[in-house]
C-alpha positions in Angstrom: -51.5 -49.2 -34.3 -48.8 -49.3 -37.0 -50.4 -46.2 -38.5 -48.4 -44.4 -35.8 -45.3 -45.0 -37.9 -46.8 -42.7 -40.5 -45.8 -39.8 -38.2 -42.2 -40.3 -39.4 -41.1 -39.7 -43.0 -38.1 -41.8 -43.7 -36.9 -41.8 -47.4 -35.3 -45.2 -47.2 -37.6 -48.2 -47.8 -35.4 -50.6 -45.9 -35.2 -48.4 -42.8 -38.9 -47.6 -43.0 -39.8 -51.3 -43.1 -37.4 -52.0 -40.2 -39.0 -49.2 -38.2 -42.5 -50.6 -38.7 -41.4 -54.2 -38.0 -39.7 -53.0 -34.8 -42.8 -51.1 -33.8 -44.9 -54.2 -34.4 -42.6 -56.2 -32.1 -43.5 -53.9 -29.2 -47.0 -55.3 -29.4 -46.1 -58.9 -30.4 -44.1 -59.2 -27.2 -47.0 -58.2 -24.8 -49.3 -60.6 -23.0 -51.8 -60.6 -20.2 -50.6 -61.1 -16.7 -52.4 -61.9 -13.4 -54.4 -59.2 -11.8 -55.6 -57.6 -15.0 -52.2 -56.3 -15.9 -50.6 -56.3 -19.4 -47.0 -57.3 -19.5 -44.2 -56.5 -21.9 -41.8 -59.4 -22.1 -38.1 -59.0 -22.8 -38.0 -62.2 -24.9 -40.3 -64.8 -26.3 -38.7 -67.8 -24.6 -36.1 -67.2 -21.8 -37.3 -63.8 -20.6 -41.0 -64.1 -20.3 -41.0 -62.2 -17.0 -41.8 -58.8 -15.6 -38.3 -57.5 -15.9 -38.7 -53.7 -15.8 -35.7 -52.7 -18.1 -36.9 -53.4 -21.6 -40.6 -52.7 -20.8 -39.8 -49.3 -19.4 -37.8 -48.4 -22.5 -40.7 -49.8 -24.6 -43.1 -47.5 -22.8 -40.9 -44.5 -23.8 -40.8 -45.7 -27.4 -44.6 -46.0 -27.5 -45.1 -42.6 -26.0 -42.6 -41.1 -28.5 -44.7 -42.4 -31.4 -48.0 -41.2 -29.8 -49.4 -44.5 -28.5 -49.8 -43.1 -25.0 -52.6 -45.5 -23.8 -50.5 -48.6 -24.8 -47.4 -47.1 -23.1 -49.2 -46.5 -19.8 -50.9 -49.9 -19.8 -47.6 -51.7 -20.3 -45.8 -49.7 -17.7 -48.5 -50.0 -15.0 -47.4 -53.4 -13.6 -43.8 -52.1 -13.1 -44.8 -49.0 -11.3 -47.0 -51.0 -8.9 -44.2 -53.4 -8.1 -42.8 -51.5 -5.1 -42.0 -52.8 -1.6 -43.5 -51.2 1.5 -40.2 -49.7 2.4 -39.9 -47.8 -0.9 -37.6 -50.3 -2.7 -38.7 -49.9 -6.4 -36.3 -52.5 -7.7 -38.7 -55.5 -7.6 -37.5 -57.0 -4.3 -39.6 -60.1 -5.0 -39.2 -60.1 -8.7 -36.8 -60.6 -11.6 -34.8 -57.4 -11.0 -34.2 -57.8 -7.3 -30.8 -56.3 -6.3 -30.5 -54.5 -9.7 -30.5 -50.9 -8.5 -31.0 -49.4 -12.0 -34.6 -50.7 -12.2 -36.0 -47.7 -10.2 -34.3 -45.3 -12.6 -35.8 -47.0 -15.6 -39.3 -46.8 -14.0 -38.9 -43.2 -13.0 -37.6 -42.3 -16.5 -40.5 -44.0 -18.3 -43.1 -42.5 -16.0 -41.6 -39.0 -16.3 -41.4 -39.3 -20.1 -45.1 -40.3 -20.2 -46.1 -37.2 -18.3 -43.8 -34.9 -20.4 -44.8 -36.3 -23.7 -48.5 -36.2 -22.9 -48.6 -33.1 -20.8 -50.5 -35.1 -18.2 -49.8 -33.5 -14.9 -52.3 -35.7 -13.1 -50.3 -38.8 -14.1 -47.1 -37.4 -12.6 -49.0 -36.5 -9.5 -50.1 -40.1 -9.1 -46.7 -41.6 -9.6 -44.8 -39.0 -7.6 -45.3 -40.7 -4.1 -43.6 -43.8 -5.5 -40.7 -41.7 -6.8 -40.4 -39.9 -3.4 -40.4 -43.2 -1.5 -37.8 -44.7 -3.8 -35.4 -41.8 -3.4 -35.7 -41.9 0.4 -35.1 -45.6 0.3 -32.0 -45.2 -1.9 -30.6 -42.5 0.3 -30.9 -44.9 3.3 -29.2 -47.7 1.3 -26.3 -45.5 0.4 -25.7 -44.6 4.1 -25.8 -48.3 5.1 -23.8 -49.6 2.2 -20.4 -48.3 3.2 -19.6 -47.8 -0.5 -18.5 -44.2 -0.5 -22.1 -42.9 -1.2 -22.9 -45.4 -3.9 -25.6 -48.0 -3.8 -24.6 -51.3 -2.0 -23.5 -54.4 -3.8 -26.1 -55.7 -6.2 -26.6 -57.8 -9.3 -25.1 -56.2 -12.5 -26.4 -58.3 -15.4 -25.5 -57.3 -19.0 -22.1 -58.8 -18.6 -21.1 -56.5 -15.7 -18.6 -58.3 -13.4 -16.8 -57.6 -10.2 -13.7 -59.7 -11.0 -15.4 -63.1 -11.3 -18.4 -62.1 -9.2 -21.8 -61.3 -10.7 -22.5 -59.1 -7.7 -20.7 -55.8 -7.0 -20.9 -52.0 -6.9 -21.7 -51.2 -10.5 -21.6 -47.8 -12.1 -24.4 -48.2 -14.7 -26.9 -49.1 -11.9 -25.7 -46.1 -9.9 -26.1 -43.8 -12.9 -29.7 -44.9 -13.2 -30.4 -44.7 -9.5 -29.1 -41.1 -9.3 -31.2 -40.3 -12.3 -34.2 -41.5 -10.4 -33.3 -39.0 -7.6 -33.0 -36.2 -10.1 -36.4 -37.0 -11.7 -38.0 -37.2 -8.3 -36.7 -33.7 -7.4 -37.9 -32.3 -10.7 -41.3 -33.9 -10.2 -41.6 -32.3 -6.8 -40.6 -28.9 -8.2 -43.1 -29.2 -11.1 -45.9 -30.2 -8.7 -45.2 -27.4 -6.3 -44.1 -29.7 -3.4 -41.7 -27.1 -2.1 -40.5 -28.8 1.1 -40.1 -32.2 -0.6 -38.4 -30.6 -3.6 -35.7 -29.2 -1.3 -35.3 -32.5 0.4 -35.1 -34.5 -2.8 -32.8 -32.0 -4.4 -30.5 -32.4 -1.4 -30.5 -36.2 -1.7 -29.8 -35.9 -5.5 -27.0 -33.4 -5.1 -25.3 -35.5 -2.4 -25.7 -38.7 -4.5 -24.4 -37.0 -7.6 -21.4 -35.5 -5.9 -20.5 -38.9 -4.4 -20.9 -40.6 -7.7 -18.7 -38.1 -9.6 -16.1 -38.4 -6.9 -16.1 -42.1 -7.3 -15.8 -41.8 -11.0 -12.7 -39.6 -10.7 -11.0 -42.3 -8.5 -12.5 -45.4 -10.1 -12.0 -44.6 -13.9 -9.5 -46.8 -15.7 -6.4 -45.1 -17.1 -5.2 -46.6 -20.3 -3.2 -45.2 -23.3 -3.4 -41.6 -22.3 -7.2 -41.7 -21.7 -9.6 -42.5 -18.9 -12.7 -44.6 -19.3 -15.7 -45.8 -17.2 -15.5 -49.4 -16.1 -18.4 -51.5 -14.8 -17.3 -51.1 -11.2 -14.8 -48.8 -9.6 -11.2 -49.5 -10.6 -12.1 -52.9 -12.1 -11.7 -53.4 -15.9 -13.4 -56.8 -15.9 -16.7 -57.5 -17.4 -18.6 -55.7 -20.2 -19.0 -52.0 -21.1 -22.8 -52.2 -20.8 -24.4 -49.0 -19.5 -21.2 -47.0 -19.2 -22.6 -44.3 -21.5 -25.7 -43.9 -19.4 -23.5 -41.4 -17.6 -24.3 -39.1 -20.5 -27.7 -40.2 -21.6 -30.2 -40.5 -20.0 -28.7 -40.0 -16.6 -26.8 -36.7 -17.3 -24.2 -37.5 -14.7 -21.5 -36.1 -17.0 -21.5 -33.5 -19.8 -21.3 -34.5 -23.5 -17.7 -33.4 -23.9 -16.4 -34.6 -20.5 -13.1 -36.3 -20.7 -14.5 -39.5 -19.2 -17.2 -39.6 -21.9 -14.6 -39.0 -24.6 -12.4 -41.8 -23.2 -15.3 -44.2 -22.8 -16.4 -43.7 -26.4 -12.8 -44.3 -27.6 -12.6 -47.4 -25.5 -15.9 -48.8 -26.8 -15.1 -47.9 -30.4 -11.6 -49.3 -30.4 -12.9 -52.8 -30.9 -15.6 -52.9 -33.7 -16.8 -56.0 -35.5 -16.4 -56.2 -39.3 -20.1 -55.2 -39.4 -19.5 -52.0 -37.4 -20.7 -53.2 -34.0 -18.8 -52.5 -30.8 -17.6 -55.7 -29.1 -18.3 -56.9 -25.5 -21.3 -54.7 -24.8 -22.9 -57.6 -23.0 -22.2 -61.1 -21.7 -20.2 -62.3 -24.8 -16.6 -61.1 -24.7 -16.3 -62.1 -28.3 -19.7 -61.0 -29.4 -21.9 -58.0 -29.9 -25.3 -56.8 -28.5 -26.9 -54.7 -31.3 -29.5 -53.2 -29.0 -26.8 -51.6 -26.9 -25.1 -50.3 -30.0 -28.1 -48.0 -30.4 -29.3 -47.7 -26.8 -25.9 -46.6 -25.5 -23.6 -45.5 -28.3 -26.0 -44.1 -30.9 -28.0 -42.1 -28.4 -24.7 -40.8 -26.9 -23.6 -39.6 -30.3 -26.9 -37.9 -30.9 -26.5 -36.0 -27.6 -23.1 -34.9 -28.8 -24.5 -33.8 -32.2 -22.6 -36.6 -34.0 -25.2 -37.6 -36.5 -23.0 -39.5 -38.9 -21.8 -41.9 -36.1 -25.4 -42.4 -34.9 -26.6 -43.1 -38.5 -23.8 -45.6 -39.1 -24.8 -47.5 -36.0 -28.4 -47.5 -37.1 -27.6 -49.1 -40.4 -25.2 -51.5 -38.9 -27.8 -52.7 -36.4 -30.4 -53.1 -39.2 -27.9 -55.1 -41.3 -27.6 -57.5 -38.4 -31.3 -58.3 -38.3 -32.9 -61.6 -39.5 -34.8 -61.5 -42.8 -38.0 -61.0 -40.8 -36.3 -58.1 -38.9 -35.9 -59.6 -35.5 -32.7 -59.9 -33.4 -31.3 -62.4 -30.9 -30.0 -60.8 -27.8 -26.2 -61.3 -28.5 -24.4 -62.8 -31.4 -20.9 -63.7 -32.6 -19.0 -61.3 -34.9 -18.7 -63.4 -38.1 -21.4 -63.5 -40.8 -23.7 -66.5 -40.4 -22.5 -67.0 -36.8 -23.9 -69.8 -34.7 -22.6 -68.2 -31.5 -25.5 -66.6 -29.6 -26.4 -65.7 -26.1 -29.7 -65.0 -24.4 -33.1 -65.0 -26.1 -33.4 -65.8 -29.8 -36.0 -63.1 -30.2 -35.2 -60.3 -27.8 -37.1 -57.0 -27.4 -34.3 -54.5 -26.6 -33.1 -54.2 -30.2 -36.5 -53.4 -31.8 -37.4 -50.9 -29.1 -33.9 -49.3 -29.5 -34.5 -49.0 -33.3 -37.8 -47.2 -32.7 -36.2 -44.8 -30.2 -33.1 -44.2 -32.3 -35.1 -43.3 -35.4 -37.4 -41.0 -33.5 -34.5 -39.3 -31.7 -32.6 -38.9 -35.0 -35.6 -37.0 -36.4 -36.7 -35.1 -33.2 -35.0 -35.1 -29.9 -35.3 -33.1 -26.7 -32.0 -32.0 -25.1 -32.8 -30.1 -21.9 -34.7 -27.0 -22.9 -33.7 -27.3 -26.6 -35.6 -29.2 -29.3 -33.4 -30.7 -32.0 -34.8 -31.5 -35.4 -32.9 -33.9 -37.8 -29.8 -34.3 -35.5 -29.2 -37.9 -36.7 -30.6 -38.1 -40.3 -28.4 -40.2 -42.6 -26.8 -38.1 -45.3 -28.5 -40.1 -48.0 -31.9 -39.1 -46.6 -31.3 -35.6 -47.9 -30.1 -36.5 -51.4 -31.7 -34.4 -54.2 -35.5 -35.0 -54.3 -35.7 -36.6 -50.9 -37.5 -35.4 -47.7 -37.4 -36.3 -44.0 -39.7 -35.1 -41.3 -42.3 -35.8 -38.7 -46.1 -35.1 -38.4 -47.5 -34.2 -35.0 -44.7 -36.0 -33.1 -45.0 -35.8 -29.3 -42.2 -33.9 -27.5 -41.8 -32.5 -24.0 -43.0 -29.2 -25.4 -46.1 -30.5 -27.3 -46.5 -31.9 -30.8 -44.1 -30.8 -33.5 -44.3 -31.2 -37.3 -41.7 -30.4 -39.9 -40.6 -31.5 -43.3 -37.1 -31.0 -44.6 -36.6 -31.4 -48.3 -33.7 -31.3 -50.8 -34.7 -29.0 -53.6 -32.7 -27.9 -56.7 -31.9 -24.7 -54.8 -30.8 -26.4 -51.6 -32.7 -27.4 -48.5 -36.1 -26.2 -47.5 -37.8 -26.8 -44.1 -41.4 -26.1 -43.1 -41.7 -26.2 -39.3 -44.8 -26.1 -37.1 -43.4 -25.7 -33.6 -44.9 -27.2 -30.5 -47.6 -25.0 -28.9 -48.0 -26.4 -25.4 -44.6 -25.0 -24.0 -42.1 -23.1 -26.0 -38.6 -24.7 -26.0 -35.8 -22.2 -25.4 -34.4 -23.0 -28.9 -35.3 -25.1 -31.8 -32.1 -26.4 -33.4 -32.6 -27.4 -37.0 -29.8 -29.6 -38.4 -29.1 -29.2 -42.1 -27.2 -32.5 -42.8 -26.8 -31.9 -46.5 -25.9 -35.1 -48.5 -22.5 -33.8 -49.7 -21.6 -32.1 -46.4 -21.7 -28.7 -48.1 -21.9 -25.4 -46.2 -24.7 -23.1 -47.3 -23.9 -19.7 -48.7 -27.0 -18.3 -47.1 -29.8 -19.4 -44.8 -33.1 -17.5 -44.3 -36.0 -17.9 -42.0 -39.2 -16.5 -43.4 -36.9 -14.4 -45.7 -34.7 -13.0 -43.0 -31.0 -14.1 -43.0 -29.8 -16.2 -40.0 -26.4 -17.5 -38.9 -25.4 -21.0 -39.8 -23.3 -22.9 -37.2 -20.8 -25.0 -39.2 -19.8 -27.0 -36.1 -23.2 -28.6 -35.8 -24.4 -27.9 -39.3 -27.4 -26.2 -37.8 -29.4 -23.1 -37.3 -30.9 -22.0 -34.0 -34.5 -20.8 -34.1 -36.6 -19.1 -31.4 -38.9 -21.5 -29.8 -41.8 -19.1 -29.1 -42.9 -18.2 -32.6 -45.3 -19.9 -35.0 -44.9 -21.6 -38.3 -41.5 -21.1 -39.9 -40.0 -21.7 -43.4 -36.2 -22.1 -43.5 -34.4 -22.0 -46.8 -30.7 -22.9 -47.2 -29.0 -22.1 -50.5 -25.8 -24.0 -51.6 
C-alpha cells in the first residue's frame, strides 16, 4: 500500500518520510466494525467512533494517491448512516446535530467518482445526496435562522458565547457545499428535473448564506473577518476558510477571505502555527493549519505560504511522525487537548503534499502550485507519476537543469481540462527570459510564476531559460 507514495517525487528526505508515515497512519487507524464495515477512526483512544469528518477526508486522501478500493471501503459506513427522513448527519451517531457532516460525506463521495471516473458509483450515491439536500432545505425553512441551518453542535472550539450549540458558519459552508454537489451530480447524471430543483435549493441557500456573512462578519481594524457564528467573535477560527475551499462560497480574493486570513495569521506561534484554530485558545491544531490555511493559500496561488505551513506542521510532529490533536505553543509543551494520536494531521499532510504537486481548481489543473523553493534547487526534480485527477491520470517531472527548468508532462486523457497551469517556482525566484513549449515560445505570467498550457494536447516538454 505504501508503494502508492512512489507516485510522488519529493526531493526532501524528511518530507518524503513524513508523507509515507502519514499515509501509513491512514491504514493504522482503521479497524473492523459491526455489520462487515471497515471504520476509519479519528483517534486511537478518545475518538474510536464513526465520526464522519476525518474518515471522509481520509477517503479523499486515499483516492488522491490511487488507493480507490480502500477509500470506498472506509467511506461506506458513513454513506450508509442516513436517517429515513434524509438527515445525513448521523442522527443516532457521533455527529448528530453537526450539519457539516453531510457536506463532508458528499465531498468524499463526489471526489471518489471524479478521481476514478466511476459514473456508476455516483449514480448509486446520488439518491442519498438528493434526500439530504431536500432535508436541509426543510430544516432551513423551519429553523427561523435567516435561511441558515438551525442551531447545532459546533465542535472544533466553535462557540456561541458560552454555548457549544449555535448557528455556526463552518457547518453551513459544508451544508451548502453538499447542495452544490448534489446539483452537479444530478446534472452529470442527466436528471434534468431534479437538477433544476437541486440547483434552486442550492442557489437559495447560497444567497442566504452570503447575505448572512455580509451582516454577520466581524469588523476590526479596517478589515472584516468570518466568525464562528454571525456577529459573535467568541470561540475558535476552525472552518472559517471552508468558505473558500472546499465549499466555494466566496472567491479567492474576496474581501472576507482576505480579512479572515489576516485575522488568522495575526497570531502565529514561534513555530509558525496559527493560534486558536481549535478548542485551545492558547494552543494550535496543526491539522487545521494545513486543512484550512495551507489549502486556502494553494487556491490563491500562494505557494510559499502553503509550503511554510507544511514544514511548520512537520516540525511539530513526534519523532515517529504522529501528532496529538492540539498542543501548547512552547517547545516541549505538556499542554495538550484531544487524542494523543489524532488522524486529522496525517491525512492533511497527505492531501497538502498532493495538492501542492497537482491540484484541480474548477476546470483548470495546476501542477506544482505549492512546491517548496528548495525542491527546485539545481539538480533537483519534483513530479508525479500517474496521479489521479478529475480529468484522469497525469504525470509530469519538473527538473532544475544548468540551463533553467525543464518539465515533461503527460496530460490526463479521460477529460481535457480547460487549462493546465504549470507553476515554475524557481529556487531563487528568478523570472525566466524565455519559456518554450515543444520549442514554441509561450507567455510567462509573473504574477503566478506560471505558464498556461492547452489541456487538450498530448505529451509536452516545457523549457524555461533563466
